[in-house]
A tleap script that builds the chain and sets N, CA, C and O, in Angstrom:
source leaprc.protein.ff14SB
mol = sequence {
  NMET GLN HIE ALA TYR PHE LEU VAL LYS THR
  PHE HIE MET LEU PHE VAL ILE ALA TRP MET
  SER ALA VAL PHE TYR LEU PRO ARG ILE LEU
  VAL ASN LEU ALA GLU VAL GLY ASP SER ALA
  ALA VAL ARG GLU ARG LEU LEU LEU MET GLY
  GLN ARG LEU TYR ARG PHE GLY HIE MET MET
  PHE GLY PHE ALA VAL VAL LEU GLY LEU VAL
  LEU TRP LEU TYR PHE HIE ILE THR GLY GLY
  TRP LEU HIE ALA LYS LEU ALA VAL VAL VAL
  LEU LEU LEU GLY HIE TYR ILE PHE ALA GLY
  ARG TRP LEU LYS GLY ALA ALA ALA GLY LYS
  SER LEU PRO SER SER LYS THR LEU ARG TRP
  PHE ASN GLU LEU PRO VAL VAL LEU VAL LEU
  VAL VAL ILE TYR LEU VAL LEU ALA LYS PRO
  CPHE
}
set mol.1.N position { 177.630 53.441 85.065 }
set mol.1.CA position { 177.783 53.717 86.487 }
set mol.1.C position { 178.079 55.203 86.728 }
set mol.1.O position { 177.530 55.814 87.645 }
set mol.2.N position { 178.956 55.774 85.888 }
set mol.2.CA position { 179.301 57.174 86.045 }
set mol.2.C position { 178.085 58.070 85.764 }
set mol.2.O position { 177.890 59.089 86.428 }
set mol.3.N position { 177.278 57.680 84.778 }
set mol.3.CA position { 176.073 58.451 84.468 }
set mol.3.C position { 175.111 58.449 85.665 }
set mol.3.O position { 174.534 59.483 86.000 }
set mol.4.N position { 174.944 57.312 86.291 }
set mol.4.CA position { 174.064 57.209 87.463 }
set mol.4.C position { 174.589 58.077 88.605 }
set mol.4.O position { 173.815 58.734 89.301 }
set mol.5.N position { 175.912 58.074 88.791 }
set mol.5.CA position { 176.518 58.894 89.839 }
set mol.5.C position { 176.191 60.366 89.624 }
set mol.5.O position { 175.755 61.049 90.551 }
set mol.6.N position { 176.400 60.856 88.404 }
set mol.6.CA position { 176.142 62.264 88.123 }
set mol.6.C position { 174.659 62.603 88.202 }
set mol.6.O position { 174.296 63.717 88.578 }
set mol.7.N position { 173.813 61.664 87.854 }
set mol.7.CA position { 172.373 61.885 87.955 }
set mol.7.C position { 171.944 62.024 89.420 }
set mol.7.O position { 171.196 62.935 89.776 }
set mol.8.N position { 172.423 61.117 90.251 }
set mol.8.CA position { 172.101 61.177 91.687 }
set mol.8.C position { 172.666 62.451 92.297 }
set mol.8.O position { 171.989 63.130 93.070 }
set mol.9.N position { 173.899 62.772 91.952 }
set mol.9.CA position { 174.534 63.974 92.501 }
set mol.9.C position { 173.806 65.244 92.054 }
set mol.9.O position { 173.662 66.188 92.830 }
set mol.10.N position { 173.350 65.261 90.802 }
set mol.10.CA position { 172.602 66.408 90.285 }
set mol.10.C position { 171.320 66.625 91.077 }
set mol.10.O position { 171.017 67.749 91.477 }
set mol.11.N position { 170.565 65.553 91.304 }
set mol.11.CA position { 169.316 65.697 92.055 }
set mol.11.C position { 169.578 66.000 93.526 }
set mol.11.O position { 168.814 66.730 94.157 }
set mol.12.N position { 170.655 65.443 94.071 }
set mol.12.CA position { 171.033 65.779 95.445 }
set mol.12.C position { 171.269 67.287 95.555 }
set mol.12.O position { 170.777 67.933 96.481 }
set mol.13.N position { 172.017 67.834 94.617 }
set mol.13.CA position { 172.300 69.268 94.634 }
set mol.13.C position { 171.031 70.099 94.441 }
set mol.13.O position { 170.868 71.141 95.076 }
set mol.14.N position { 170.144 69.645 93.578 }
set mol.14.CA position { 168.873 70.351 93.366 }
set mol.14.C position { 168.081 70.445 94.669 }
set mol.14.O position { 167.584 71.515 95.021 }
set mol.15.N position { 167.964 69.330 95.380 }
set mol.15.CA position { 167.194 69.330 96.621 }
set mol.15.C position { 167.904 70.103 97.735 }
set mol.15.O position { 167.252 70.704 98.589 }
set mol.16.N position { 169.232 70.087 97.726 }
set mol.16.CA position { 169.971 70.900 98.693 }
set mol.16.C position { 169.698 72.382 98.435 }
set mol.16.O position { 169.463 73.145 99.371 }
set mol.17.N position { 169.730 72.784 97.163 }
set mol.17.CA position { 169.461 74.184 96.829 }
set mol.17.C position { 168.042 74.569 97.229 }
set mol.17.O position { 167.818 75.661 97.752 }
set mol.18.N position { 167.094 73.689 96.988 }
set mol.18.CA position { 165.704 73.968 97.368 }
set mol.18.C position { 165.589 74.105 98.886 }
set mol.18.O position { 164.902 74.999 99.380 }
set mol.19.N position { 166.264 73.215 99.629 }
set mol.19.CA position { 166.235 73.312 101.083 }
set mol.19.C position { 166.889 74.614 101.547 }
set mol.19.O position { 166.392 75.276 102.457 }
set mol.20.N position { 168.013 74.975 100.910 }
set mol.20.CA position { 168.709 76.190 101.321 }
set mol.20.C position { 167.855 77.441 101.087 }
set mol.20.O position { 167.977 78.422 101.821 }
set mol.21.N position { 166.996 77.407 100.070 }
set mol.21.CA position { 166.107 78.558 99.883 }
set mol.21.C position { 165.210 78.722 101.104 }
set mol.21.O position { 164.942 79.845 101.531 }
set mol.22.N position { 164.750 77.621 101.662 }
set mol.22.CA position { 163.928 77.689 102.876 }
set mol.22.C position { 164.770 78.105 104.082 }
set mol.22.O position { 164.307 78.875 104.924 }
set mol.23.N position { 165.996 77.602 104.169 }
set mol.23.CA position { 166.883 77.966 105.287 }
set mol.23.C position { 167.164 79.465 105.279 }
set mol.23.O position { 167.217 80.093 106.336 }
set mol.24.N position { 167.342 80.038 104.091 }
set mol.24.CA position { 167.626 81.469 103.995 }
set mol.24.C position { 166.382 82.334 104.178 }
set mol.24.O position { 166.471 83.426 104.739 }
set mol.25.N position { 165.232 81.867 103.718 }
set mol.25.CA position { 164.052 82.732 103.706 }
set mol.25.C position { 163.211 82.658 104.990 }
set mol.25.O position { 162.575 83.645 105.362 }
set mol.26.N position { 163.198 81.517 105.661 }
set mol.26.CA position { 162.380 81.402 106.871 }
set mol.26.C position { 162.770 82.429 107.939 }
set mol.26.O position { 161.880 83.058 108.510 }
set mol.27.N position { 164.058 82.625 108.233 }
set mol.27.CA position { 164.395 83.671 109.210 }
set mol.27.C position { 163.974 85.065 108.756 }
set mol.27.O position { 163.664 85.918 109.588 }
set mol.28.N position { 163.961 85.306 107.454 }
set mol.28.CA position { 163.515 86.605 106.945 }
set mol.28.C position { 162.026 86.807 107.223 }
set mol.28.O position { 161.589 87.910 107.552 }
set mol.29.N position { 161.259 85.735 107.087 }
set mol.29.CA position { 159.836 85.811 107.444 }
set mol.29.C position { 159.686 86.113 108.934 }
set mol.29.O position { 158.798 86.868 109.331 }
set mol.30.N position { 160.543 85.531 109.747 }
set mol.30.CA position { 160.506 85.820 111.185 }
set mol.30.C position { 160.801 87.292 111.463 }
set mol.30.O position { 160.162 87.901 112.320 }
set mol.31.N position { 161.769 87.868 110.741 }
set mol.31.CA position { 162.065 89.299 110.892 }
set mol.31.C position { 160.819 90.107 110.563 }
set mol.31.O position { 160.454 91.021 111.302 }
set mol.32.N position { 160.171 89.774 109.464 }
set mol.32.CA position { 158.954 90.491 109.072 }
set mol.32.C position { 157.849 90.328 110.115 }
set mol.32.O position { 157.116 91.276 110.397 }
set mol.33.N position { 157.729 89.135 110.686 }
set mol.33.CA position { 156.733 88.921 111.740 }
set mol.33.C position { 157.029 89.784 112.967 }
set mol.33.O position { 156.117 90.328 113.590 }
set mol.34.N position { 158.306 89.902 113.302 }
set mol.34.CA position { 158.680 90.708 114.464 }
set mol.34.C position { 158.397 92.186 114.237 }
set mol.34.O position { 158.193 92.934 115.193 }
set mol.35.N position { 158.382 92.612 112.974 }
set mol.35.CA position { 158.204 94.030 112.661 }
set mol.35.C position { 156.810 94.377 112.161 }
set mol.35.O position { 156.551 95.540 111.850 }
set mol.36.N position { 155.899 93.406 112.074 }
set mol.36.CA position { 154.600 93.635 111.435 }
set mol.36.C position { 153.697 94.599 112.205 }
set mol.36.O position { 152.856 95.270 111.607 }
set mol.37.N position { 153.859 94.669 113.483 }
set mol.37.CA position { 153.012 95.572 114.272 }
set mol.37.C position { 151.630 94.980 114.496 }
set mol.37.O position { 151.501 93.790 114.786 }
set mol.38.N position { 150.589 95.809 114.363 }
set mol.38.CA position { 149.220 95.407 114.685 }
set mol.38.C position { 148.408 94.904 113.501 }
set mol.38.O position { 147.207 94.674 113.640 }
set mol.39.N position { 149.018 94.730 112.366 }
set mol.39.CA position { 148.283 94.310 111.175 }
set mol.39.C position { 148.041 92.796 111.209 }
set mol.39.O position { 148.916 92.006 110.855 }
set mol.40.N position { 146.840 92.415 111.640 }
set mol.40.CA position { 146.506 90.988 111.785 }
set mol.40.C position { 146.521 90.257 110.452 }
set mol.40.O position { 146.955 89.107 110.383 }
set mol.41.N position { 146.055 90.903 109.401 }
set mol.41.CA position { 146.002 90.252 108.085 }
set mol.41.C position { 147.402 89.949 107.567 }
set mol.41.O position { 147.650 88.868 107.032 }
set mol.42.N position { 148.316 90.902 107.726 }
set mol.42.CA position { 149.700 90.687 107.280 }
set mol.42.C position { 150.361 89.611 108.136 }
set mol.42.O position { 151.094 88.763 107.626 }
set mol.43.N position { 150.099 89.652 109.427 }
set mol.43.CA position { 150.661 88.651 110.341 }
set mol.43.C position { 150.208 87.246 109.956 }
set mol.43.O position { 151.018 86.321 109.890 }
set mol.44.N position { 148.918 87.092 109.703 }
set mol.44.CA position { 148.387 85.769 109.321 }
set mol.44.C position { 148.989 85.296 108.000 }
set mol.44.O position { 149.289 84.113 107.839 }
set mol.45.N position { 149.163 86.215 107.063 }
set mol.45.CA position { 149.755 85.862 105.771 }
set mol.45.C position { 151.203 85.409 105.951 }
set mol.45.O position { 151.624 84.419 105.353 }
set mol.46.N position { 151.961 86.128 106.771 }
set mol.46.CA position { 153.349 85.751 107.031 }
set mol.46.C position { 153.436 84.392 107.734 }
set mol.46.O position { 154.294 83.572 107.409 }
set mol.47.N position { 152.550 84.165 108.691 }
set mol.47.CA position { 152.532 82.864 109.381 }
set mol.47.C position { 152.234 81.733 108.400 }
set mol.47.O position { 152.884 80.688 108.437 }
set mol.48.N position { 151.263 81.940 107.534 }
set mol.48.CA position { 150.926 80.927 106.533 }
set mol.48.C position { 152.100 80.673 105.592 }
set mol.48.O position { 152.429 79.525 105.293 }
set mol.49.N position { 152.725 81.746 105.131 }
set mol.49.CA position { 153.894 81.596 104.257 }
set mol.49.C position { 155.007 80.829 104.974 }
set mol.49.O position { 155.629 79.937 104.397 }
set mol.50.N position { 155.247 81.181 106.223 }
set mol.50.CA position { 156.290 80.522 107.000 }
set mol.50.C position { 156.005 79.050 107.213 }
set mol.50.O position { 156.906 78.219 107.098 }
set mol.51.N position { 154.760 78.717 107.524 }
set mol.51.CA position { 154.401 77.316 107.753 }
set mol.51.C position { 154.557 76.491 106.480 }
set mol.51.O position { 155.072 75.374 106.519 }
set mol.52.N position { 154.115 77.038 105.361 }
set mol.52.CA position { 154.261 76.320 104.085 }
set mol.52.C position { 155.731 76.162 103.705 }
set mol.52.O position { 156.148 75.106 103.230 }
set mol.53.N position { 156.504 77.211 103.917 }
set mol.53.CA position { 157.933 77.153 103.607 }
set mol.53.C position { 158.635 76.134 104.497 }
set mol.53.O position { 159.503 75.395 104.032 }
set mol.54.N position { 158.268 76.092 105.759 }
set mol.54.CA position { 158.887 75.144 106.693 }
set mol.54.C position { 158.610 73.703 106.263 }
set mol.54.O position { 159.519 72.873 106.283 }
set mol.55.N position { 157.378 73.394 105.877 }
set mol.55.CA position { 157.050 72.045 105.397 }
set mol.55.C position { 157.800 71.725 104.106 }
set mol.55.O position { 158.350 70.634 103.955 }
set mol.56.N position { 157.819 72.680 103.180 }
set mol.56.CA position { 158.551 72.503 101.935 }
set mol.56.C position { 160.024 72.201 102.214 }
set mol.56.O position { 160.600 71.282 101.630 }
set mol.57.N position { 160.621 72.978 103.105 }
set mol.57.CA position { 162.028 72.784 103.441 }
set mol.57.C position { 162.302 71.416 104.021 }
set mol.57.O position { 163.317 70.800 103.696 }
set mol.58.N position { 161.428 70.936 104.862 }
set mol.58.CA position { 161.615 69.600 105.431 }
set mol.58.C position { 161.544 68.518 104.353 }
set mol.58.O position { 162.312 67.557 104.385 }
set mol.59.N position { 160.636 68.671 103.416 }
set mol.59.CA position { 160.552 67.687 102.324 }
set mol.59.C position { 161.827 67.711 101.479 }
set mol.59.O position { 162.368 66.660 101.135 }
set mol.60.N position { 162.301 68.900 101.149 }
set mol.60.CA position { 163.507 69.014 100.329 }
set mol.60.C position { 164.717 68.450 101.068 }
set mol.60.O position { 165.573 67.801 100.468 }
set mol.61.N position { 164.781 68.702 102.374 }
set mol.61.CA position { 165.881 68.151 103.167 }
set mol.61.C position { 165.829 66.624 103.151 }
set mol.61.O position { 166.861 65.966 103.022 }
set mol.62.N position { 164.639 66.070 103.281 }
set mol.62.CA position { 164.493 64.617 103.259 }
set mol.62.C position { 164.975 64.010 101.951 }
set mol.62.O position { 165.689 63.008 101.956 }
set mol.63.N position { 164.589 64.612 100.828 }
set mol.63.CA position { 165.052 64.114 99.522 }
set mol.63.C position { 166.570 64.242 99.404 }
set mol.63.O position { 167.234 63.336 98.901 }
set mol.64.N position { 167.118 65.367 99.868 }
set mol.64.CA position { 168.568 65.576 99.801 }
set mol.64.C position { 169.306 64.534 100.639 }
set mol.64.O position { 170.351 64.033 100.224 }
set mol.65.N position { 168.776 64.209 101.802 }
set mol.65.CA position { 169.416 63.217 102.675 }
set mol.65.C position { 169.388 61.832 102.031 }
set mol.65.O position { 170.392 61.119 102.039 }
set mol.66.N position { 168.253 61.459 101.480 }
set mol.66.CA position { 168.146 60.139 100.840 }
set mol.66.C position { 169.162 60.026 99.708 }
set mol.66.O position { 169.865 59.021 99.603 }
set mol.67.N position { 169.241 61.035 98.875 }
set mol.67.CA position { 170.195 60.986 97.764 }
set mol.67.C position { 171.630 61.076 98.262 }
set mol.67.O position { 172.525 60.472 97.671 }
set mol.68.N position { 171.862 61.815 99.332 }
set mol.68.CA position { 173.187 61.851 99.943 }
set mol.68.C position { 173.587 60.480 100.476 }
set mol.68.O position { 174.746 60.083 100.366 }
set mol.69.N position { 172.640 59.765 101.045 }
set mol.69.CA position { 172.923 58.397 101.515 }
set mol.69.C position { 173.258 57.476 100.348 }
set mol.69.O position { 174.130 56.615 100.464 }
set mol.70.N position { 172.571 57.654 99.231 }
set mol.70.CA position { 172.882 56.858 98.038 }
set mol.70.C position { 174.310 57.157 97.583 }
set mol.70.O position { 175.065 56.242 97.253 }
set mol.71.N position { 174.675 58.427 97.567 }
set mol.71.CA position { 176.040 58.785 97.170 }
set mol.71.C position { 177.067 58.154 98.105 }
set mol.71.O position { 178.101 57.658 97.657 }
set mol.72.N position { 176.785 58.176 99.381 }
set mol.72.CA position { 177.721 57.660 100.370 }
set mol.72.C position { 177.793 56.132 100.330 }
set mol.72.O position { 178.885 55.566 100.278 }
set mol.73.N position { 176.649 55.470 100.355 }
set mol.73.CA position { 176.631 54.011 100.489 }
set mol.73.C position { 176.830 53.275 99.169 }
set mol.73.O position { 177.523 52.258 99.127 }
set mol.74.N position { 176.238 53.772 98.101 }
set mol.74.CA position { 176.318 53.062 96.827 }
set mol.74.C position { 177.552 53.465 96.023 }
set mol.74.O position { 178.214 52.621 95.420 }
set mol.75.N position { 177.849 54.751 96.020 }
set mol.75.CA position { 178.985 55.238 95.245 }
set mol.75.C position { 180.242 55.424 96.092 }
set mol.75.O position { 181.280 55.841 95.577 }
set mol.76.N position { 180.155 55.122 97.376 }
set mol.76.CA position { 181.296 55.083 98.295 }
set mol.76.C position { 182.046 56.410 98.397 }
set mol.76.O position { 183.276 56.437 98.354 }
set mol.77.N position { 181.315 57.495 98.530 }
set mol.77.CA position { 181.920 58.801 98.758 }
set mol.77.C position { 182.369 58.832 100.218 }
set mol.77.O position { 181.550 58.649 101.119 }
set mol.78.N position { 183.649 59.058 100.458 }
set mol.78.CA position { 184.179 59.043 101.819 }
set mol.78.C position { 185.231 60.139 101.983 }
set mol.78.O position { 185.594 60.826 101.028 }
set mol.79.N position { 185.694 60.277 103.183 }
set mol.79.CA position { 186.772 61.217 103.490 }
set mol.79.C position { 186.451 62.024 104.729 }
set mol.79.O position { 185.292 62.165 105.119 }
set mol.80.N position { 187.497 62.551 105.340 }
set mol.80.CA position { 187.319 63.388 106.523 }
set mol.80.C position { 186.508 64.640 106.227 }
set mol.80.O position { 185.756 65.115 107.077 }
set mol.81.N position { 186.663 65.170 105.021 }
set mol.81.CA position { 185.890 66.353 104.627 }
set mol.81.C position { 184.398 66.081 104.708 }
set mol.81.O position { 183.613 66.964 105.052 }
set mol.82.N position { 184.007 64.830 104.382 }
set mol.82.CA position { 182.584 64.476 104.408 }
set mol.82.C position { 182.036 64.526 105.830 }
set mol.82.O position { 180.915 64.981 106.055 }
set mol.83.N position { 182.835 64.054 106.789 }
set mol.83.CA position { 182.406 64.107 108.188 }
set mol.83.C position { 182.248 65.554 108.656 }
set mol.83.O position { 181.293 65.893 109.355 }
set mol.84.N position { 183.200 66.396 108.258 }
set mol.84.CA position { 183.117 67.815 108.628 }
set mol.84.C position { 181.903 68.466 107.968 }
set mol.84.O position { 181.190 69.245 108.600 }
set mol.85.N position { 181.673 68.142 106.693 }
set mol.85.CA position { 180.521 68.693 105.974 }
set mol.85.C position { 179.225 68.286 106.661 }
set mol.85.O position { 178.333 69.113 106.852 }
set mol.86.N position { 179.122 67.023 107.030 }
set mol.86.CA position { 177.905 66.540 107.679 }
set mol.86.C position { 177.694 67.215 109.036 }
set mol.86.O position { 176.559 67.479 109.431 }
set mol.87.N position { 178.770 67.489 109.737 }
set mol.87.CA position { 178.656 68.194 111.020 }
set mol.87.C position { 178.084 69.599 110.805 }
set mol.87.O position { 177.244 70.057 111.580 }
set mol.88.N position { 178.539 70.269 109.762 }
set mol.88.CA position { 178.028 71.607 109.472 }
set mol.88.C position { 176.574 71.531 109.002 }
set mol.88.O position { 175.771 72.403 109.331 }
set mol.89.N position { 176.236 70.498 108.238 }
set mol.89.CA position { 174.846 70.312 107.797 }
set mol.89.C position { 173.939 70.095 109.015 }
set mol.89.O position { 172.810 70.586 109.038 }
set mol.90.N position { 174.418 69.377 110.006 }
set mol.90.CA position { 173.639 69.187 111.237 }
set mol.90.C position { 173.405 70.543 111.919 }
set mol.90.O position { 172.319 70.797 112.439 }
set mol.91.N position { 174.417 71.404 111.915 }
set mol.91.CA position { 174.236 72.751 112.478 }
set mol.91.C position { 173.188 73.535 111.682 }
set mol.91.O position { 172.355 74.232 112.261 }
set mol.92.N position { 173.237 73.416 110.354 }
set mol.92.CA position { 172.232 74.083 109.514 }
set mol.92.C position { 170.832 73.554 109.799 }
set mol.92.O position { 169.874 74.323 109.877 }
set mol.93.N position { 170.719 72.245 109.953 }
set mol.93.CA position { 169.424 71.650 110.266 }
set mol.93.C position { 168.925 72.138 111.628 }
set mol.93.O position { 167.742 72.436 111.790 }
set mol.94.N position { 169.829 72.218 112.601 }
set mol.94.CA position { 169.450 72.746 113.912 }
set mol.94.C position { 168.966 74.180 113.819 }
set mol.94.O position { 167.982 74.549 114.460 }
set mol.95.N position { 169.648 74.989 113.028 }
set mol.95.CA position { 169.233 76.376 112.801 }
set mol.95.C position { 167.838 76.419 112.201 }
set mol.95.O position { 166.999 77.221 112.614 }
set mol.96.N position { 167.594 75.554 111.227 }
set mol.96.CA position { 166.294 75.508 110.542 }
set mol.96.C position { 165.183 75.091 111.504 }
set mol.96.O position { 164.106 75.687 111.514 }
set mol.97.N position { 165.450 74.077 112.304 }
set mol.97.CA position { 164.455 73.609 113.279 }
set mol.97.C position { 164.187 74.690 114.326 }
set mol.97.O position { 163.046 74.892 114.744 }
set mol.98.N position { 165.241 75.377 114.743 }
set mol.98.CA position { 165.089 76.465 115.708 }
set mol.98.C position { 164.188 77.556 115.136 }
set mol.98.O position { 163.309 78.064 115.832 }
set mol.99.N position { 164.403 77.919 113.867 }
set mol.99.CA position { 163.553 78.914 113.201 }
set mol.99.C position { 162.108 78.418 113.149 }
set mol.99.O position { 161.174 79.193 113.357 }
set mol.100.N position { 161.927 77.124 112.870 }
set mol.100.CA position { 160.584 76.553 112.832 }
set mol.100.C position { 159.895 76.606 114.184 }
set mol.100.O position { 158.684 76.815 114.257 }
set mol.101.N position { 160.643 76.422 115.240 }
set mol.101.CA position { 160.049 76.509 116.582 }
set mol.101.C position { 159.637 77.937 116.921 }
set mol.101.O position { 158.598 78.165 117.542 }
set mol.102.N position { 160.468 78.899 116.502 }
set mol.102.CA position { 160.072 80.289 116.691 }
set mol.102.C position { 158.804 80.590 115.911 }
set mol.102.O position { 157.923 81.297 116.401 }
set mol.103.N position { 158.707 80.058 114.702 }
set mol.103.CA position { 157.516 80.259 113.880 }
set mol.103.C position { 156.288 79.664 114.561 }
set mol.103.O position { 155.241 80.307 114.629 }
set mol.104.N position { 156.414 78.443 115.062 }
set mol.104.CA position { 155.290 77.807 115.758 }
set mol.104.C position { 154.915 78.589 117.010 }
set mol.104.O position { 153.734 78.720 117.331 }
set mol.105.N position { 155.904 79.102 117.709 }
set mol.105.CA position { 155.629 79.926 118.883 }
set mol.105.C position { 154.899 81.203 118.516 }
set mol.105.O position { 153.970 81.616 119.210 }
set mol.106.N position { 155.319 81.828 117.424 }
set mol.106.CA position { 154.648 83.052 116.970 }
set mol.106.C position { 153.203 82.764 116.593 }
set mol.106.O position { 152.318 83.574 116.865 }
set mol.107.N position { 152.960 81.625 115.974 }
set mol.107.CA position { 151.587 81.247 115.613 }
set mol.107.C position { 150.738 81.016 116.859 }
set mol.107.O position { 149.523 81.215 116.836 }
set mol.108.N position { 151.384 80.595 117.949 }
set mol.108.CA position { 150.667 80.363 119.204 }
set mol.108.C position { 150.552 81.628 120.051 }
set mol.108.O position { 150.014 81.594 121.158 }
set mol.109.N position { 151.059 82.745 119.525 }
set mol.109.CA position { 150.932 84.005 120.251 }
set mol.109.C position { 152.135 84.390 121.081 }
set mol.109.O position { 152.110 85.421 121.754 }
set mol.110.N position { 153.183 83.596 121.052 }
set mol.110.CA position { 154.394 83.936 121.812 }
set mol.110.C position { 155.161 85.027 121.078 }
set mol.110.O position { 155.079 85.158 119.856 }
set mol.111.N position { 155.898 85.793 121.842 }
set mol.111.CA position { 156.669 86.875 121.221 }
set mol.111.C position { 157.971 86.325 120.638 }
set mol.111.O position { 158.519 85.331 121.114 }
set mol.112.N position { 158.438 86.992 119.613 }
set mol.112.CA position { 159.692 86.645 118.956 }
set mol.112.C position { 160.821 87.490 119.530 }
set mol.112.O position { 160.567 88.518 120.158 }
set mol.113.N position { 162.059 87.069 119.320 }
set mol.113.CA position { 163.179 87.952 119.677 }
set mol.113.C position { 163.099 89.248 118.863 }
set mol.113.O position { 162.278 89.365 117.954 }
set mol.114.N position { 163.932 90.190 119.186 }
set mol.114.CA position { 163.926 91.466 118.462 }
set mol.114.C position { 164.287 91.239 116.991 }
set mol.114.O position { 164.918 90.243 116.636 }
set mol.115.N position { 163.874 92.177 116.157 }
set mol.115.CA position { 164.181 92.041 114.735 }
set mol.115.C position { 165.691 92.101 114.506 }
set mol.115.O position { 166.197 91.493 113.563 }
set mol.116.N position { 166.410 92.824 115.355 }
set mol.116.CA position { 167.875 92.875 115.229 }
set mol.116.C position { 168.482 91.491 115.499 }
set mol.116.O position { 169.365 91.047 114.766 }
set mol.117.N position { 168.015 90.824 116.535 }
set mol.117.CA position { 168.485 89.466 116.837 }
set mol.117.C position { 168.152 88.519 115.693 }
set mol.117.O position { 168.976 87.695 115.295 }
set mol.118.N position { 166.940 88.643 115.169 }
set mol.118.CA position { 166.531 87.776 114.063 }
set mol.118.C position { 167.331 88.058 112.794 }
set mol.118.O position { 167.579 87.149 112.002 }
set mol.119.N position { 167.733 89.302 112.599 }
set mol.119.CA position { 168.573 89.629 111.433 }
set mol.119.C position { 169.935 88.944 111.549 }
set mol.119.O position { 170.454 88.423 110.562 }
set mol.120.N position { 170.510 88.944 112.746 }
set mol.120.CA position { 171.771 88.224 112.952 }
set mol.120.C position { 171.571 86.720 112.752 }
set mol.120.O position { 172.398 86.047 112.136 }
set mol.121.N position { 170.480 86.218 113.273 }
set mol.121.CA position { 170.135 84.798 113.102 }
set mol.121.C position { 170.006 84.467 111.619 }
set mol.121.O position { 170.369 83.370 111.192 }
set mol.122.N position { 169.496 85.402 110.839 }
set mol.122.CA position { 169.312 85.234 109.404 }
set mol.122.C position { 170.640 85.107 108.664 }
set mol.122.O position { 170.701 84.470 107.612 }
set mol.123.N position { 171.697 85.703 109.198 }
set mol.123.CA position { 173.000 85.691 108.514 }
set mol.123.C position { 173.825 84.440 108.804 }
set mol.123.O position { 174.722 84.111 108.029 }
set mol.124.N position { 173.553 83.755 109.869 }
set mol.124.CA position { 174.347 82.578 110.260 }
set mol.124.C position { 174.421 81.504 109.176 }
set mol.124.O position { 175.507 80.972 108.948 }
set mol.125.N position { 173.329 81.155 108.497 }
set mol.125.CA position { 173.425 80.115 107.471 }
set mol.125.C position { 174.379 80.462 106.329 }
set mol.125.O position { 174.949 79.561 105.714 }
set mol.126.N position { 174.561 81.734 106.040 }
set mol.126.CA position { 175.471 82.117 104.960 }
set mol.126.C position { 176.886 81.645 105.284 }
set mol.126.O position { 177.576 81.098 104.423 }
set mol.127.N position { 177.311 81.855 106.516 }
set mol.127.CA position { 178.647 81.441 106.938 }
set mol.127.C position { 178.759 79.915 106.906 }
set mol.127.O position { 179.756 79.370 106.431 }
set mol.128.N position { 177.731 79.230 107.413 }
set mol.128.CA position { 177.767 77.769 107.445 }
set mol.128.C position { 177.779 77.173 106.038 }
set mol.128.O position { 178.489 76.198 105.788 }
set mol.129.N position { 177.010 77.740 105.127 }
set mol.129.CA position { 176.985 77.241 103.751 }
set mol.129.C position { 178.330 77.487 103.077 }
set mol.129.O position { 178.788 76.659 102.290 }
set mol.130.N position { 178.961 78.605 103.375 }
set mol.130.CA position { 180.288 78.873 102.834 }
set mol.130.C position { 181.274 77.778 103.258 }
set mol.130.O position { 182.089 77.330 102.451 }
set mol.131.N position { 181.200 77.360 104.496 }
set mol.131.CA position { 182.065 76.276 104.983 }
set mol.131.C position { 181.753 74.980 104.249 }
set mol.131.O position { 182.671 74.265 103.847 }
set mol.132.N position { 180.476 74.667 104.068 }
set mol.132.CA position { 180.084 73.447 103.349 }
set mol.132.C position { 180.621 73.475 101.921 }
set mol.132.O position { 181.198 72.491 101.458 }
set mol.133.N position { 180.439 74.578 101.232 }
set mol.133.CA position { 180.910 74.688 99.849 }
set mol.133.C position { 182.420 74.483 99.778 }
set mol.133.O position { 182.912 73.765 98.907 }
set mol.134.N position { 183.152 75.113 100.693 }
set mol.134.CA position { 184.600 74.942 100.714 }
set mol.134.C position { 184.978 73.475 100.929 }
set mol.134.O position { 185.836 72.937 100.228 }
set mol.135.N position { 184.336 72.845 101.894 }
set mol.135.CA position { 184.666 71.444 102.188 }
set mol.135.C position { 184.381 70.532 100.994 }
set mol.135.O position { 185.164 69.629 100.700 }
set mol.136.N position { 183.269 70.767 100.315 }
set mol.136.CA position { 182.905 69.928 99.173 }
set mol.136.C position { 183.853 70.146 97.998 }
set mol.136.O position { 184.251 69.187 97.337 }
set mol.137.N position { 184.214 71.391 97.737 }
set mol.137.CA position { 185.060 71.668 96.576 }
set mol.137.C position { 186.529 71.374 96.832 }
set mol.137.O position { 187.197 70.795 95.976 }
set mol.138.N position { 187.046 71.761 97.997 }
set mol.138.CA position { 188.466 71.601 98.280 }
set mol.138.C position { 188.835 70.229 98.823 }
set mol.138.O position { 189.960 69.763 98.649 }
set mol.139.N position { 187.856 69.575 99.497 }
set mol.139.CA position { 188.134 68.287 100.156 }
set mol.139.C position { 189.514 68.350 100.859 }
set mol.139.O position { 190.427 67.595 100.523 }
set mol.140.N position { 189.640 69.258 101.831 }
set mol.140.CA position { 190.970 69.521 102.416 }
set mol.140.C position { 191.557 68.388 103.242 }
set mol.140.O position { 192.751 68.398 103.539 }
set mol.141.N position { 190.749 67.425 103.613 }
set mol.141.CA position { 191.266 66.284 104.382 }
set mol.141.C position { 190.388 65.083 104.166 }
set mol.141.O position { 190.650 64.018 104.725 }
savepdb mol mol.pdb
quit
């Protein structure tokens, strides 16, 4: 039973890390799109990269959620820290979806916010992930 727990937790963490790579990199692609200027070829390449990354991130998030549900329901992981962690994960997911909508808008020809705004947007997940890591390791409540 303990071996199964660690196996599920290991894969959960793997998929979370894969999703976080998309959460961190998609806003950076948006910054590059905002700064690309008139280069249509570079713009199209960035849009393609962003679209592929967004799909990849959604798949990784889905796998992480399924394994997280297994940890919660089968292995009975509970506690107030878990509720707080899940609330922060929902904020991260909202951030990711928001970035995806900006990407879809850019592909449709809509303008993006300034690169300065997007740079600030790019830093928000770092703070949220720090909170998640603290909650998971410290389990303060």
